[in-house]
N, C-alpha and C positions, 0 to 999 in steps of 0.2 A: 228129344233136343231141348237145348237150352238156350235159350231168345233173351239177351242184354240189352236195354234201352235206354240211352240217353236221354233220361226223361228230368232235364236240370229245369228247362222253360214249361215245364206244368206246373200251374201257380195255385192256390187257392183263390186268390181278390188277382184281379186283372185290372189293368189297366192297359190305355192305347197303342203301348209300346208291347205290351207283350198276349194281348189278347190275341192274337192269331197264329202262333203257335203252340201257344196253351191250349186251345182250344184244338188243333190239329193232332196233338198228344193225347190228349182226354179220350179227344174222339175215336182213334184209332184203337187206344189202347184198353177201351171199357171193352169193346167188341171182341180182343183176340182171345179171350177162354170161348167164345160161342163158336171160334171156328173148329170144326172137325179136327183130331189132329194129337199126338201125345206131345206138342209143344209143350214148354215152362216157361214161364214171360219173366221174368226180375227186370224191374222197372229202379234205375240209381236217378234219384230225387234228391230237388235241394232239403234244407233242412225244416225248411216250411212245410212240406208235407210230410208227414209219416202216418198217414191214414188216409184212406180211398175208403172211406163206409160204403158199402153194397158192390165195390168191384171187383177188392183182392178176393183170392179165397183159392184152393188148391192148387192153381195153373197160374197166378199172377200173384206176384208179393212186391212189396218193396223196399227199398235199400237206401233209407235218407244218409246223407251225409253229413258230418259234423261241422264239417266246414262251412265258412258262409260266402260258400257259391253264389249267392244274389247280387253279389260284386262283380259286374262282369270280366274285369281281370280275376279275380279268384275261381271266376267260373273255367275261364278259356285253362289256368293255370290247372284247374283240376281234371280237365278233358285230356289233357298232352301230357300229365305228369302222371295222375294216380288211375285213370278209368283201365288206361292197358294192364295195368296188373291187377286191378278189381276182377276183372274180366276172365285173367287166368287164375287169379283163387276163384271164382264162384264155377269154373268149367262152363264159362259161356261158349256156344258152336258158334252163335254170328252172334254179332252186333251191330244192332241197329244204331246210327246216329241221325237224326230226323231233323238236322237244322243246317245243311250246306259243310259243313266242315265233321274232319274224324280225328283221331288221335294221330298224329306222324309214322307213333313207335308201335301204332296196334300189333299184337302176333295171331290175332283172330280173324276171321274174315268180317267186309262189314258191307250193311246194305246201310247205303244212302240218301236219305232226300234233300232232292232238291228243290225250293219252290218256286223261285225265278231267278234272273241274273242281273236284277235292275242295278247292280252295282258295278255292273258290265257298261250297261247301256245309257245309264244315269250315273257316272261316276262324281259329276262337279255336282250331285244330292246329297253326297257323303262327305263325311270329317276325311281328310284325305289319308289318315291311319285307320280308320278303319275299312275306308275302301282297298286299301294297297292288304290289309291284314284278308276281307273276304276273299277278294282275286286271287289271291298268291296261295290260300288255303283249300277253297273251292277247287282250283284247279288241281291242285294237289289230291285231293280228295276223290275227284270224280277219276282220275286217271290210275286210282291204287283201291278204288272201292268194287268191291266182288260182284256187286249189283248194285243199279242207280233207280233210286223212284221219283218219278217227277209227277208234279200235280196236274199235268196238262200233256195234250199233244203237242199243243207252243212250246210250252219248255222242254218239252223231249225232244224236240227239232232244236233249240237253242243251245243245249247243251252239247247234243252230238254236234254243232259247228261251229260252238264255240271254243269246245276243249279236244274236239277227234275225237270223240269217242266212238266204238262200236256200238250203229245201231240195236246189234242182237240184245245186248245187255241192259237197256234202260227201256223200264216199264213207265207205263202212264196210270198214276193209279190217284183214282178222284176224289176227290175229300168228300165228306158227305154233311148234310146240315143237319142239326139237333132238333128233335124231334117240339120242344118247344114254337119253332119258329114255322103259325099254321094261319092259316084266314081267321080273322072273327066270326064267331056263329051268329048271326043277328037274330036266330031263334030262340040261343040260350042266354035268359037274363042277366046273369051272373058275368060273362064276356061280354054283353054291352054293356053294362054298369062299367064295368070295369076300365073300357076305355073310354065312357064318357068321362071317369071322374079321371081318367090321368088327361085327357084333354083338359079338363077343368085345373088341377093341380099346375099344368104347366103352362096356362092362360093362353090353349093354339089357335090361331085362328081356324074359320072355317074350313079354308082351303091353302093346303102347303105343297109346296115343290119340296124334299126331300135329298138333301148328299148326306150320307153317316158312312164316316169313314177320316181315317187324319186328313187332316187339311194341309197341305203342302200343292206347289208346285205340278211335280210330277201329276198327281191327281185330276190336274188341270180346272184346279177351282175356282180360278181367276177368271178361263174361257166361260163356264158354268155363270159367274157373275155377269159377265156382260153379255151372252146371252139370254140370262132371265132380263136382264135392262130394256132390251132390244123387244124382249113380251111386255114389260110391264109401258113402254114407250107407245105400245099399241095397243095399251086397255086390259092385258090380264090382270084380275083383281087381285090374284095369289101372292103368298109370301113367298120366300124362300130360308128354307130352316138348313142351315151348316152344319151339321152335328159332329165334333170328334174333336181329338185333342190337337193341338196345336202341334204343328211339325217343322222342319226344314223351311225357312223363310215364308213363315205364316204372312209377313208384312204385305209382300206382294200381294194377296187379296184380301187384304185389309185395304190395299191403295186402288184394286178396280174395285170395291162397293165404294169408296169415296167417291173415287174418279166419275160412276156412274151414277152417281148422284140417287143412289140408290139405298141409304144409312137405314129411314124407316121402315123397309121392306123388306132384310135379313138380319136373321138372327141368330146368336153363335149360342146354344144350350151347352156348348164344353164336351168334355169325353161322356158318352151314353152308357151306363152299366148295362151289361148282360142281359139281364132280369127285364131291363125299361126296352130294350132294344123290340121285340118282336110289337109292340104297342107304338113306336114311334112309326116306322112301316103298317099297319093296319092307318093309322091315323092319316097319313099321306093321303095327296092324288096321285103321286107317281114317284119313284124312287128314279132318283137323274142318277148315273155313276161315269162320266166321262175320261176314265183314265186314259192315261197317254201308254198305260207298258200294266200287264198286270202275269202274275203266274200262273194265278187261279180267279181272282175273284168272288171272294168267299160272301159279302156283303148281297153281293148281285143275286147270286144264289138264296140265301136269305131272306129278301128281299120275295123271289119268287115263290118260296115256299107258305110266305105270308097272303100270298093270293094279291100284292103292291104290281100295275104297271111299272115296266121300265124300260128303262132308256140309257142305253150303255155305247161304250167306245165298240167297233168292228176293228177291233186290232186285237192284238195277242192271242188270250186264252178266252177272252170276253162273248166271240161265238161260242164256243163249246160249252159256255156253261148256260147262255141266254136260249141257245136254240132259237127257236120258231116262235118262243113266247114273250117273245120283247120285240122292239126295237133298237137297232144298231146306226150309228151313223160314223163320219170320218171327225173322229174329236179334234182336226186341226181348224173344223170348218164349224165356226160358231153362228151362221145363219142355219143350218141344218140341224144345230143343236138345237135349236130357239124352233123352229118348225116342228121336231120330231116332238118336246116337247109340249107345244100349243095341239097336237094331234090328239094326245092323248087326254088334255084335260079339257080341251074344247067338246071331243069325239064320245059322245058315252057310251056306244056303241062300240065303238074299237076298243074304251075302257075296259067295259065289260067282258068284251072278246079275248083281251091280256089277263084281265083276274081270274077268268077260268083257266086260262095256259099256263099260266105261274107255278101253280102246286103239281100241277100233273110233270112239268119238264122239272121241277125241284125233285120230284118222287123221286126220278133214277139216279139219285145221289144220294148214299145210305152210308154211312159210318161200317154198318158189315161190311158192306162191300170194299170200301176201303180197309178196312182190317184181315180180311179173306185174301186185298191182293198185295197186303204187305208178306204174309204169310206166305204166298206163294214165290215171293223175292227171296223170304229167309230159303225155302226150302233149293233153290234152285240156287245158291248160292254157296251150300254144300255143296260139297264134291265139285266145283267150279274152280279150275285153275288163272282163271283172266284176273288181272292185275293190271289193266294200265291202257292207255289208249291206242286204239286200234293201229297196227302198224303202218299199215296203207293210208291210214290216212291224216292229214295236217288241217289244225284248223285252219281258215281265211279269217278276213278282216268281220266282224261279228255284227251283225244285224238282225234285228226280231224276226221270227218266222209268226208265217200266217196261213200256214198248215192248219189242217181242220182235221178233225179227231178220225174220221170216216178214210181220212187219207194216207195215215202214219201206216208202213209197212211194220211187221214186228210184234212182239206183245203188245199190247194193249188192254188195260184192264177196263171192263166198261162199266160202267155202274149198275 
């Protein structure tokens, strides 16, 4: 069986706008050849990605386009006008579209990955044209894909609810964590020296609270600033580091910092390269990710893998990721958020317990398991004639799901 994968969002160099999806495509595809079977994989890449050392081989090849698909408009045109014809030309049996939409004219069965439905839950956080495009095309894609892969049980429930999809065709396939994200071993001098050099290079304080992700209101960063200011007034000596690219309405975060009078205690290092992300996690006392809604929450998983204590939201997919290895709070409760942070940074016993629990929890999420889950979906799509929403199901007013991974019926591919 020949599998075609739309890998236009796989990038050699990443910025905060494409890092998540590029890491997802790369993580899954790098492990596909290791899954036993007779499948062959053809990756349709952008013109930047003409080779992928150490990954390509007899079962996995690249097919880079010559068109300038780094432009969003050109990429959409390529996906809709050219990809269906390429799939026929190349004898593709199943086409995997890993970013919410599929070619409208596809004559090849499609497996669709839906990462989240933020554009439905928070439509005002998107440019109107982009919001309409994502809502319209994702709804169509979900109703016409042979199989749907969701990043979490929460996203699976959201897709079923929002689009009236049969639960039987929506699988949960958790993303994995890269091996670079691991605890610093103090007994290995080179690792300790590397961390010390990193601290000195960035002039980091001895103790700080870390947020790493896009800086925008949906991530609840402004409320984190206010919770931090509450702790400062209580005498906490820590600084707050808000690392990441500036997203939609970044000014709201700036205003919160100024209004709370903590300008001298909050740092904005900007976008953090993937190579340095493990060091940022390892250098911090606690990682705080109070997002209002996440389809998965990869930064939480990466922090856990590094052995960094985590405080995150008790909403959407985040409890699935953190399990019992971190603290979860109501993201709308500023006092609870401040109390959770304080409990970690002032209680060495709790912090030590979380540092031990994090890597164990993260070990359940691997890219090999994610690749295996995708192959399962490819095989299930072949021979299936399902092509839309369940006829007996109608979508009701959509609200974010809080279903846990262990209570979801149907096919759940656990890590």
